[in-house]
OpenMM code with the backbone's topology and positions (N, CA, C; nanometers):
from openmm import Vec3, app, unit

residues = "MET ALA GLU ASN LEU ALA ALA ASP LEU SER GLY ILE ASN HIS GLY ALA SER GLN THR ASP GLU LEU SER ALA ILE VAL MET GLU ILE SER LYS GLN THR GLN THR VAL SER LEU LEU VAL ASN GLU ALA CYS GLY SER GLY ASP GLU THR SER ASP GLN LEU ARG LYS THR LEU LEU PRO GLY ALA ASP ALA PHE HIS GLY LEU LEU GLY ASN LEU ALA LYS ALA PHE GLN GLN THR ALA GLU ASP THR PHE GLY THR GLN LYS SER PHE ALA ASN ALA GLU GLU ALA ASN ILE GLU ALA SER HIS HIS LEU LYS GLN ARG MET THR ARG".split()
positions = [
    Vec3(0.1076, -0.1325, -0.0013),
    Vec3(0.0053, -0.0220, -0.0115),
    Vec3(0.1113, 0.1140, -0.0143),
    Vec3(0.1529, 0.1273, 0.0772),
    Vec3(0.2315, 0.2419, 0.0734),
    Vec3(0.3525, 0.2608, -0.0500),
    Vec3(0.3966, 0.1535, -0.1358),
    Vec3(0.4015, 0.1824, -0.2193),
    Vec3(0.3420, 0.2771, -0.3248),
    Vec3(0.2512, 0.2495, -0.3232),
    Vec3(0.1455, 0.2745, -0.4021),
    Vec3(0.1120, 0.4782, -0.3804),
    Vec3(0.1302, 0.5451, -0.2847),
    Vec3(0.1373, 0.6183, -0.2377),
    Vec3(0.2845, 0.7123, -0.2353),
    Vec3(0.3824, 0.6440, -0.3128),
    Vec3(0.5272, 0.7031, -0.2980),
    Vec3(0.5103, 0.7690, -0.4050),
    Vec3(0.6024, 0.8691, -0.4300),
    Vec3(0.5997, 0.9614, -0.5679),
    Vec3(0.7541, 0.9106, -0.6151),
    Vec3(0.6897, 0.8922, -0.7492),
    Vec3(0.8063, 0.8887, -0.8946),
    Vec3(0.9524, 0.9817, -0.8566),
    Vec3(1.0302, 0.9983, -0.7824),
    Vec3(1.1164, 1.1030, -0.7612),
    Vec3(1.2290, 1.0771, -0.8935),
    Vec3(1.2328, 0.9418, -0.9192),
    Vec3(1.3355, 1.0040, -1.0508),
    Vec3(1.2609, 1.0066, -1.1863),
    Vec3(1.1461, 0.9620, -1.1866),
    Vec3(1.0500, 1.0239, -1.2975),
    Vec3(1.0363, 1.1451, -1.2886),
    Vec3(1.0266, 1.2613, -1.1383),
    Vec3(1.0021, 1.3780, -1.1637),
    Vec3(1.1467, 1.4505, -1.1648),
    Vec3(1.2128, 1.4076, -1.1291),
    Vec3(1.3535, 1.4880, -1.1474),
    Vec3(1.3896, 1.4799, -1.2980),
    Vec3(1.3394, 1.3426, -1.3889),
    Vec3(1.3449, 1.3279, -1.5358),
    Vec3(1.3129, 1.4099, -1.6018),
    Vec3(1.2000, 1.4279, -1.5694),
    Vec3(1.0861, 1.5283, -1.6004),
    Vec3(1.1310, 1.6896, -1.6354),
    Vec3(1.1466, 1.7276, -1.5253),
    Vec3(1.2582, 1.8521, -1.4720),
    Vec3(1.3929, 1.8624, -1.5974),
    Vec3(1.4594, 1.7401, -1.5946),
    Vec3(1.5686, 1.7879, -1.6410),
    Vec3(1.5086, 1.7804, -1.7989),
    Vec3(1.4603, 1.6947, -1.8504),
    Vec3(1.4241, 1.7409, -1.9917),
    Vec3(1.3396, 1.8712, -1.9940),
    Vec3(1.2437, 1.9037, -1.9063),
    Vec3(1.2099, 2.0106, -1.9252),
    Vec3(1.3399, 2.1843, -1.9815),
    Vec3(1.4101, 2.1378, -1.8364),
    Vec3(1.5120, 2.2351, -1.8770),
    Vec3(1.5939, 2.2176, -1.9780),
    Vec3(1.6049, 2.0583, -2.0473),
    Vec3(1.6823, 2.0832, -2.2093),
    Vec3(1.6256, 2.1452, -2.3039),
    Vec3(1.4790, 2.1688, -2.2814),
    Vec3(1.3872, 2.2184, -2.3683),
    Vec3(1.3908, 2.3328, -2.3781),
    Vec3(1.3931, 2.4186, -2.2369),
    Vec3(1.4326, 2.5586, -2.2455),
    Vec3(1.5824, 2.5817, -2.2831),
    Vec3(1.6630, 2.5092, -2.3354),
    Vec3(1.7675, 2.5610, -2.3662),
    Vec3(1.7858, 2.5565, -2.4812),
    Vec3(1.7248, 2.4654, -2.6103),
    Vec3(1.7114, 2.4378, -2.6862),
    Vec3(1.5934, 2.5744, -2.7790),
    Vec3(1.4957, 2.6185, -2.6841),
    Vec3(1.4086, 2.6765, -2.7608),
    Vec3(1.5168, 2.8447, -2.6936),
    Vec3(1.5744, 2.8521, -2.6382),
    Vec3(1.6713, 2.9675, -2.6495),
    Vec3(1.7561, 2.9649, -2.7153),
    Vec3(1.8281, 2.8567, -2.7716),
    Vec3(1.9120, 2.8622, -2.8281),
    Vec3(1.8220, 2.9448, -3.0364),
    Vec3(1.7295, 2.8628, -3.0265),
    Vec3(1.6736, 2.8881, -3.1527),
    Vec3(1.6196, 3.0310, -3.1638),
    Vec3(1.5565, 3.1285, -2.9954),
    Vec3(1.5511, 3.2366, -2.9972),
    Vec3(1.6891, 3.3184, -3.0144),
    Vec3(1.8029, 3.2867, -2.9769),
    Vec3(1.9135, 3.3634, -3.0334),
    Vec3(1.9634, 3.3027, -3.1831),
    Vec3(1.9356, 3.2158, -3.2284),
    Vec3(1.9425, 3.2588, -3.3842),
    Vec3(1.8318, 3.3220, -3.4347),
    Vec3(1.7207, 3.3214, -3.4148),
    Vec3(1.6144, 3.4086, -3.4744),
    Vec3(1.6344, 3.5744, -3.4496),
    Vec3(1.7059, 3.5977, -3.3119),
    Vec3(1.7938, 3.7439, -3.3597),
    Vec3(1.9070, 3.7665, -3.4065),
    Vec3(1.9639, 3.6379, -3.4332),
    Vec3(2.0927, 3.6858, -3.5479),
    Vec3(2.0891, 3.6809, -3.6460),
    Vec3(1.9546, 3.6056, -3.6894),
    Vec3(1.8999, 3.6353, -3.8679),
    Vec3(1.8495, 3.8022, -3.8683),
    Vec3(1.7735, 3.8041, -3.7943),
    Vec3(1.6891, 3.9579, -3.7982),
    Vec3(1.8455, 4.0501, -3.8320),
    Vec3(1.9627, 4.0263, -3.7393),
    Vec3(2.0370, 4.1157, -3.7343),
    Vec3(2.1153, 4.1428, -3.9205),
    Vec3(2.0850, 4.0108, -3.9561),
    Vec3(2.1942, 3.9828, -4.0337),
    Vec3(2.0811, 4.0401, -4.1750),
    Vec3(1.9403, 4.0113, -4.1810),
    Vec3(1.8562, 4.0767, -4.3006),
    Vec3(1.8577, 4.2273, -4.2842),
    Vec3(1.8967, 4.2692, -4.1416),
    Vec3(1.8741, 4.4059, -4.1358),
    Vec3(2.0053, 4.4910, -4.1788),
    Vec3(2.1110, 4.4191, -4.1560),
    Vec3(2.2401, 4.4484, -4.2165),
    Vec3(2.2367, 4.4283, -4.3883),
    Vec3(2.1652, 4.3168, -4.4204),
    Vec3(2.1687, 4.2750, -4.6084),
    Vec3(2.1358, 4.3773, -4.6540),
    Vec3(1.9947, 4.4355, -4.6057),
    Vec3(1.8823, 4.5006, -4.6576),
    Vec3(1.9197, 4.6476, -4.7022),
    Vec3(2.0231, 4.7166, -4.6175),
    Vec3(2.0798, 4.8266, -4.6672),
    Vec3(1.9949, 4.9606, -4.6561),
    Vec3(2.0038, 5.0359, -4.7264),
    Vec3(1.8959, 5.1402, -4.6854),
    Vec3(1.8274, 5.2226, -4.8336),
    Vec3(1.7654, 5.2977, -4.8168),
    Vec3(1.7212, 5.3812, -4.9128),
    Vec3(1.6333, 5.3223, -5.0247),
    Vec3(1.6518, 5.2030, -5.0989),
    Vec3(1.5718, 5.1864, -5.2116),
    Vec3(1.4351, 5.0651, -5.1526),
    Vec3(1.3467, 5.1020, -5.2268),
    Vec3(1.2260, 5.0689, -5.1835),
    Vec3(1.1876, 4.9474, -5.1889),
    Vec3(1.2556, 4.8681, -5.2125),
    Vec3(1.2297, 4.6847, -5.1499),
    Vec3(1.2976, 4.6383, -5.0279),
    Vec3(1.4294, 4.7272, -5.0360),
    Vec3(1.4800, 4.7225, -4.8908),
    Vec3(1.4079, 4.7286, -4.7496),
    Vec3(1.3107, 4.8969, -4.8088),
    Vec3(1.2415, 4.9234, -4.6807),
    Vec3(1.1520, 4.8264, -4.6542),
    Vec3(1.1114, 4.7862, -4.7862),
    Vec3(0.9868, 4.6864, -4.7082),
    Vec3(0.9898, 4.5958, -4.6954),
    Vec3(1.1027, 4.5450, -4.7360),
    Vec3(1.1324, 4.3544, -4.6970),
    Vec3(1.1855, 4.3962, -4.5297),
    Vec3(1.2203, 4.5030, -4.4545),
    Vec3(1.2663, 4.5562, -4.3600),
    Vec3(1.0957, 4.5856, -4.2434),
    Vec3(1.0392, 4.6324, -4.3173),
    Vec3(0.9194, 4.7098, -4.2663),
    Vec3(0.7878, 4.5533, -4.2441),
    Vec3(0.8268, 4.4377, -4.3186),
    Vec3(0.7547, 4.3571, -4.3161),
    Vec3(0.7955, 4.2387, -4.2473),
    Vec3(0.9501, 4.2019, -4.2639),
    Vec3(0.9845, 4.1063, -4.1837),
    Vec3(1.0701, 4.0677, -4.0500),
    Vec3(1.0918, 4.2219, -4.0394),
    Vec3(1.1985, 4.2557, -3.9064),
    Vec3(1.0209, 4.2484, -3.7744),
    Vec3(1.0018, 4.3390, -3.7957),
    Vec3(0.8394, 4.3213, -3.6610),
    Vec3(0.8128, 4.1859, -3.6364),
    Vec3(0.7768, 4.0750, -3.7343),
    Vec3(0.7369, 3.9478, -3.7042),
    Vec3(0.8427, 3.8623, -3.6578),
    Vec3(0.9619, 3.9234, -3.7078),
    Vec3(1.0914, 3.8087, -3.6242),
    Vec3(1.1022, 3.8610, -3.5087),
    Vec3(1.1143, 3.9781, -3.4667),
    Vec3(1.1226, 4.0641, -3.3600),
    Vec3(0.9961, 3.9856, -3.2566),
    Vec3(0.8867, 3.9599, -3.3104),
    Vec3(0.7945, 4.0051, -3.2163),
    Vec3(0.8487, 3.7811, -3.1842),
    Vec3(0.8663, 3.7541, -3.3032),
    Vec3(0.9093, 3.5502, -3.2664),
    Vec3(1.0227, 3.5596, -3.1748),
    Vec3(1.0890, 3.6323, -3.1826),
    Vec3(1.2237, 3.6160, -3.1110),
    Vec3(1.1525, 3.6381, -2.9154),
    Vec3(1.0643, 3.7225, -2.9180),
    Vec3(1.0153, 3.7836, -2.7602),
    Vec3(0.9338, 3.6379, -2.7576),
    Vec3(0.8439, 3.6142, -2.8502),
    Vec3(0.7580, 3.4893, -2.8006),
    Vec3(0.9112, 3.3711, -2.7845),
    Vec3(0.9808, 3.3357, -2.8340),
    Vec3(1.0537, 3.2183, -2.7916),
    Vec3(1.1266, 3.2183, -2.6688),
    Vec3(1.1976, 3.3984, -2.6688),
    Vec3(1.2633, 3.4128, -2.5324),
    Vec3(1.1364, 3.3778, -2.3963),
    Vec3(1.0439, 3.4466, -2.4240),
    Vec3(0.9845, 3.3970, -2.2689),
    Vec3(0.8919, 3.2978, -2.2921),
    Vec3(0.9315, 3.1765, -2.3908),
    Vec3(0.8440, 3.0406, -2.3762),
    Vec3(0.9839, 2.9472, -2.3028),
    Vec3(1.1331, 3.0465, -2.3637),
    Vec3(1.2640, 2.9617, -2.2836),
    Vec3(1.2307, 2.9607, -2.1449),
    Vec3(1.1872, 3.1255, -2.0815),
    Vec3(1.1860, 3.1525, -1.9962),
    Vec3(1.0908, 3.0653, -1.9124),
    Vec3(1.0135, 3.0272, -1.9578),
    Vec3(0.8527, 2.9498, -1.8771),
    Vec3(0.9190, 2.7869, -1.8503),
    Vec3(0.9880, 2.7526, -2.0017),
    Vec3(1.0535, 2.6376, -1.9566),
    Vec3(1.1307, 2.6067, -1.8630),
    Vec3(1.2176, 2.6748, -1.8168),
    Vec3(1.3067, 2.6803, -1.7312),
    Vec3(1.2563, 2.7314, -1.5850),
    Vec3(1.1557, 2.8208, -1.5763),
    Vec3(1.0943, 2.8321, -1.4627),
    Vec3(1.0211, 2.6926, -1.3576),
    Vec3(0.9542, 2.6444, -1.4718),
    Vec3(0.8702, 2.5022, -1.5103),
    Vec3(0.9922, 2.4080, -1.4707),
    Vec3(1.1046, 2.3982, -1.4982),
    Vec3(1.2166, 2.2871, -1.4945),
    Vec3(1.2479, 2.3535, -1.3101),
    Vec3(1.2773, 2.4213, -1.3002),
    Vec3(1.3315, 2.4520, -1.1633),
    Vec3(1.2328, 2.4492, -1.0257),
    Vec3(1.0880, 2.4623, -1.0721),
    Vec3(0.9735, 2.4176, -0.9918),
    Vec3(0.9629, 2.3091, -0.9817),
    Vec3(0.9968, 2.2225, -1.1023),
    Vec3(1.0074, 2.0516, -1.0982),
    Vec3(1.1017, 2.0343, -0.9880),
    Vec3(1.1989, 2.0465, -1.0599),
    Vec3(1.2876, 2.0096, -0.9210),
    Vec3(1.2524, 2.0588, -0.7554),
    Vec3(1.2253, 2.1349, -0.7323),
    Vec3(1.1601, 2.1980, -0.6053),
    Vec3(1.0551, 2.0758, -0.5605),
    Vec3(0.9552, 2.0169, -0.6528),
    Vec3(0.8720, 1.9533, -0.5839),
    Vec3(0.9308, 1.8439, -0.5691),
    Vec3(1.0403, 1.8043, -0.6607),
    Vec3(1.0732, 1.7037, -0.6316),
    Vec3(1.1697, 1.6997, -0.4955),
    Vec3(1.2311, 1.7613, -0.4506),
    Vec3(1.3317, 1.7958, -0.3344),
    Vec3(1.1934, 1.8377, -0.2296),
    Vec3(1.1099, 1.8709, -0.2300),
    Vec3(1.0040, 1.8509, -0.1477),
    Vec3(0.8984, 1.7404, -0.0925),
    Vec3(0.8927, 1.6310, -0.2120),
    Vec3(0.8805, 1.5136, -0.2171),
    Vec3(0.9239, 1.4121, -0.1236),
    Vec3(1.0831, 1.4304, -0.1474),
    Vec3(1.1688, 1.3366, -0.1511),
    Vec3(1.1798, 1.4187, 0.0456),
    Vec3(1.1653, 1.5218, 0.1019),
    Vec3(1.1665, 1.5622, 0.2195),
    Vec3(1.0487, 1.4974, 0.3269),
    Vec3(0.9262, 1.5037, 0.2514),
    Vec3(0.8242, 1.4457, 0.2919),
    Vec3(0.8241, 1.3432, 0.3255),
    Vec3(0.9338, 1.2446, 0.1895),
    Vec3(0.8992, 1.1143, 0.2379),
    Vec3(0.9890, 1.0831, 0.3575),
    Vec3(1.1275, 1.0966, 0.3496),
    Vec3(1.1764, 1.1163, 0.4664),
    Vec3(1.1902, 1.1153, 0.6142),
    Vec3(1.0386, 1.2191, 0.6007),
    Vec3(1.0075, 1.2907, 0.7340),
    Vec3(0.9118, 1.1892, 0.7593),
    Vec3(0.8106, 1.1290, 0.6755),
    Vec3(0.6804, 1.0028, 0.6811),
    Vec3(0.7616, 0.8921, 0.7371),
    Vec3(0.8575, 0.8602, 0.6150),
    Vec3(0.9087, 0.7107, 0.6761),
    Vec3(1.0108, 0.7181, 0.8940),
    Vec3(1.0323, 0.8271, 0.8543),
    Vec3(1.0971, 0.8467, 0.9986),
    Vec3(1.0063, 0.8767, 1.1183),
    Vec3(0.9073, 0.9030, 1.0877),
    Vec3(0.7483, 0.9607, 1.1809),
    Vec3(0.6842, 0.7841, 1.1870),
    Vec3(0.7095, 0.7322, 1.0762),
    Vec3(0.6651, 0.5286, 1.0869),
    Vec3(0.7272, 0.4820, 1.1697),
    Vec3(0.8702, 0.4970, 1.1485),
    Vec3(0.9486, 0.4084, 1.2510),
    Vec3(0.9128, 0.4804, 1.4041),
    Vec3(0.9067, 0.6175, 1.4263),
    Vec3(0.8878, 0.6413, 1.5716),
    Vec3(0.7850, 0.5947, 1.6472),
    Vec3(0.6570, 0.5551, 1.5287),
    Vec3(0.5333, 0.4939, 1.5174),
    Vec3(0.5643, 0.3815, 1.5940),
    Vec3(0.6040, 0.3007, 1.5453),
    Vec3(0.6744, 0.1310, 1.5755),
    Vec3(0.7150, 0.1437, 1.6902),
    Vec3(0.8276, 0.2511, 1.7170),
    Vec3(0.8937, 0.2050, 1.8376),
    Vec3(0.7967, 0.2751, 1.9751),
    Vec3(0.6915, 0.3082, 1.9263),
    Vec3(0.5866, 0.3387, 2.0608),
    Vec3(0.5454, 0.2310, 2.0850),
    Vec3(0.4686, 0.1989, 1.9545),
    Vec3(0.3769, 0.0743, 1.9796),
    Vec3(0.4789, -0.0741, 2.0352),
    Vec3(0.5644, -0.0517, 2.0110),
    Vec3(0.6160, -0.1435, 2.0753),
    Vec3(0.6357, -0.2156, 2.2119),
    Vec3(0.6526, -0.0705, 2.2789),
    Vec3(0.6578, -0.0606, 2.3890),
    Vec3(0.5961, -0.1123, 2.4949),
] * unit.nanometer
topology = app.Topology()
chain = topology.addChain("A")
for resn in residues:
    res = topology.addResidue(resn, chain)
    for name in ("N", "CA", "C"):
        topology.addAtom(name, app.Element.getBySymbol(name[0]), res)
């Protein structure tokens, strides 16, 4: 019965690690998006209508996408940190419950 109530600490830890890795991947994509925006801005030059139109059309969307990816990466990172915290809380609670159980057994056998 007690086994059914125990938290899968390794599973929680694994999920947190995967979420943290996902955060790093999304952050890298965000950085690449920003680099592309900078390169497009440089490549367009200035003065001609095509460059101005490309800059006006492409860059706001790319900047918004970069911002979205940055926020998503932060959300994944915060979720991973919170999940690691949850895993630690479960581990501490489980340890406290085991200790309390041992004390109870000692009291009952007296």
